[in-house]
Residue, then its C-alpha position, 0 to 999 in steps of 0.5 A: x483472492x479467495x477464489x484463487x485459494x480455492x483454485x490452488x487448493x483444488x489443484x493440490x488435492x487433485x495431484x496424485x503424486x503429492x503426499x497427503x501430509x503435504x496436501x494437509x499442510x498446504x490446506x492449513x498454511x494457505x488460508x492462514x497466509x491469506x488471512x495475514x496478508x488481508x489483515x496487513x493490507x488493511x493496516x496500510x496507511x499514511x499518517x501526518x503529524x507535527x513531526x512529519x509523515x509516517x507511511x505504514x506499508x505491508x512490512x515496514x513503517x517509514x517515517x519522514x521528518x518535515x525537514x527531509x521532505x522537499x516537495x509532494x507530487x502527484x503522478x498519473x498512472x498511465x494504465x489506471x483502472x478508468x473508473x474501477x477500484x484501482x487509482x489513476x493518480x498517486x501521490x508521492x513525497x519527494x525527499x531532500x535526497x531526490x527519493x520518492x516515497x509513495x503516500x499510501x491511500x493518497x490517491x484518487x480513489x480515496x481523496x482529492x489528490x490535488x487538495x490533499x497535496x496543497x494541504x500537505x505543502x501548507x503543513x510542510x511550510x508551516x512546520x519548517x519555518 
């Protein structure tokens, strides 16, 4: 991402038609935006507790009560990275309304997806009884 920022800033500074104040503004705002975005990415997570599941994304936190969760599923990503840092398997919670909610960081890069889904199903059964 930093190479992208350097490349973009270089292009802006090389433009003759762009006023100096715009170049300065872009030079200040772009690194700030990238910094905020990087921090937000690091705070994404899935939390499980007695009340349900909390999925913290980039801009919002989603809360699913155990009563609202119908099941969990794993989905193979057809164009996964094949050994890279991108996941090949993602995990979802399926709600009673049929919506799928991506469980952030519950993928084959970070955990054993099948084992984690089995644990989540056991916890859901225990809390719904």
